[in-house]
C-alpha positions as CSV (number, residue, x, y, z in Angstrom):
1,X,157.5,88.2,120.6
2,X,158.0,89.8,116.9
3,X,160.3,88.5,114.3
4,X,160.2,91.9,112.1
5,X,163.7,92.6,111.2
6,X,165.1,89.1,111.6
7,X,165.6,87.1,108.9
8,X,165.5,83.4,109.2
9,X,168.7,81.0,107.6
10,X,168.0,78.4,105.5
11,X,169.4,75.3,106.8
12,X,172.6,74.2,103.4
13,X,174.3,71.2,103.9
14,X,178.0,71.0,103.3
15,X,179.0,69.9,99.6
16,X,179.8,66.3,98.9
17,X,183.3,66.5,98.7
18,X,183.6,68.1,102.1
19,X,181.2,65.5,103.6
20,X,183.8,63.0,102.3
21,X,186.7,64.3,103.6
22,X,184.8,64.6,106.9
23,X,184.2,60.8,106.7
24,X,187.5,60.0,105.9
25,X,189.0,62.0,108.9
26,X,186.7,59.8,111.4
27,X,188.4,57.0,109.4
28,X,191.9,58.8,110.8
29,X,190.6,59.3,114.2
30,X,189.4,56.0,114.6
31,X,193.0,54.3,113.3
32,X,195.3,56.5,115.5
33,X,192.9,55.8,118.6
34,X,193.6,51.9,117.7
35,X,197.0,52.7,117.5
36,X,197.2,54.7,121.0
37,X,195.8,52.1,122.3
38,X,197.5,49.3,121.1
39,X,200.6,50.7,122.1
40,X,199.2,51.8,125.8
41,X,197.6,48.5,126.6
42,X,200.7,46.9,125.2
43,X,203.2,47.9,127.0
44,X,204.6,50.3,124.4
45,X,204.6,47.6,121.4
46,X,204.3,48.7,118.1
47,X,202.8,48.4,114.5
48,X,205.7,48.4,112.3
49,X,204.6,48.3,108.7
50,X,201.1,49.0,109.1
51,X,201.6,52.5,107.5
52,X,200.7,51.4,104.1
53,X,196.7,51.2,105.7
54,X,196.3,55.2,105.7
55,X,196.6,54.8,102.2
56,X,193.0,53.4,102.3
57,X,190.8,55.9,103.8
58,X,192.1,58.7,101.0
59,X,191.6,56.5,98.3
60,X,188.0,55.2,99.2
61,X,187.1,58.8,99.5
62,X,188.5,60.5,96.5
63,X,187.2,57.4,94.5
64,X,183.3,57.7,96.3
65,X,183.7,61.6,94.6
66,X,185.2,61.1,91.8
67,X,182.3,58.7,91.0
68,X,180.1,61.4,92.5
69,X,181.2,63.8,90.3
70,X,180.7,61.2,86.8
71,X,177.4,60.8,87.7
72,X,176.7,64.6,88.2
73,X,179.5,65.3,84.8
74,X,181.0,67.5,86.8
75,X,184.7,65.9,86.4
76,X,187.0,68.0,85.0
77,X,189.1,65.3,82.6
78,X,185.9,63.9,81.6
79,X,185.3,60.3,81.7
80,X,188.6,58.8,80.9
81,X,190.1,61.1,83.2
82,X,187.2,59.7,85.9
83,X,188.4,56.0,85.3
84,X,192.2,56.9,85.2
85,X,191.6,58.3,88.7
86,X,189.1,55.5,89.7
87,X,191.9,52.6,88.6
88,X,194.5,54.8,91.0
89,X,192.0,54.6,93.2
90,X,191.3,51.1,93.3
91,X,195.4,50.7,93.2
92,X,196.1,52.1,96.1
93,X,193.7,50.5,97.8
94,X,194.8,47.5,96.6
95,X,198.3,48.5,97.5
96,X,197.4,49.7,100.9
97,X,195.9,46.8,102.0
98,X,198.1,43.8,100.5
99,X,201.1,45.7,102.1
100,X,199.7,47.0,105.9
101,X,197.3,43.4,106.3
102,X,199.3,41.2,106.3
103,X,202.1,43.5,108.9
104,X,199.3,44.0,111.1
105,X,198.3,40.3,111.3
106,X,201.6,40.0,112.3
107,X,202.0,42.5,114.7
108,X,198.9,41.3,116.1
109,X,200.0,37.7,116.9
110,X,203.3,38.1,118.1
């Protein structure tokens, strides 16, 4: 069998931002599966007050992308904008965990 006339395509990885978004999506799917299984196996109990936990994966993914862009020098806002964005991501992560974890522990314990 001859390969004449057929060109071989080389494999190209997805851009870093798309891979970070994919991992963020995996985190959201796992969180939703936990919520659905919790509701199914506890007779319909809910997890009130745990919505802020959904802020954590997006802040983590955005923080990783910003750090990568700071290292490569491809951040539109420069270093100052990058540091400000990282502070916002850190604040969002801390706020999401501070509001969501106590509610989750209370729902799981009660």
